[in-house]
N, C-alpha and C positions, 0 to 999 in steps of 0.2 A: 854182173859178176866183175868186180874190178880185179885187174892183175898189174903188178909192176912191170914196166917196161925197161927203164934204164934211169941212170941218174939225171937230174936237170943238167947238170954240167956236161955231160955226154952228149945230150942232144943238142945243147946250145953249140957245142963244138962241131959237130957233125952235120947238124940241120936236119939229117934223116935217119930214121932207124926202123928196121923191120922187126916187128914183134911176132914171135911164133909161139903159139899155145894150142896144143892139141890140134884140131882142125883149122885153127885161124891163122892167117898169114896177113898181117895188117902193117901198113906203113904208117909211121908217126912222124909228122913234119913240125919243125919249129921256124916260124916265120912271124916277124914283126911283133915279137914277144908274146906270141901265141902258140897253142899246140892243137894240130889237126891230125886227124887219122882216117885214112881210107883203105878199103880192102886193097890188097896189094895186087890183084889180078884185075886188069881193065875189063870193063863190061863190053868193050868192043870186040877185041880180038883175043882176049884172055892172056895178054902180055903182062909181065910184072911190072908195075909202075916205079918201082924205087929207083930206076937209073933216070926217071923223068926229072923234069926242073920246073921251078917256079917262074912264069913270066906273066906280067901285068895281072898280079894277085890270083893266078890261076895255076893249078897243077897240070903241067903239060905231059900227056902219056908219050913215051919214046916210040912207040910203035907207029902210030898214025897222027899223032900231034892233037888228039882230042884234049881239050882244055876245061878242066874240072873247077868249078868254084871252089875254093878252099873250105868254106863254111858248110856249104850244102851239097857239094858232090855234083852239081847240075851242070851238064855241058849244053849250052844253049844253041849251038849250031845243029846239032844232031838230035837235040831234045830228049837226052837220057840222062838218068841218075847213076853216078858211081855210089856203092854203099860207104856211108861214113860212120864214124862211131864218136863219142865223147871221151875227151882226155881231161885230165886234171894234173896238178902238181901238188903233192902232199910230202912236207918235210924234205925237200930236195930230191924227191923221186917222181918221174913220170909215171901216171897210172892210166889205164885204159879200160872202159867199161865194156865188155864184150857183149853185153846184154842190150846194149844202146843202139844197134845197128838201125839204119834208118837210109832210105832211098827216096830222094826228091822226084816228084812226079812232074813238076813244072818250076819255073824259075820264082 
């Protein structure tokens, strides 16, 4: 199920946007001309990820610095996966597929 998140222009400017839809709370990130989407609640201590940052092509949780691969959500030190979603851009709008959630179980 695809939902509109925001305009492409908005996320290119802000770099991060939180999409809330019913029970979903998803962080959408724009980095290196690509869109990435994570469940906004960290699998480790349930902290919200949106105040984190990108470092060395990973998204770093603000709570305990777990570093999740942008594409897969995999955290290689702790060997856990953060739920990720598929994003796309259609006619200047960033969309998120709520049914596409996946969690990596290895690198």
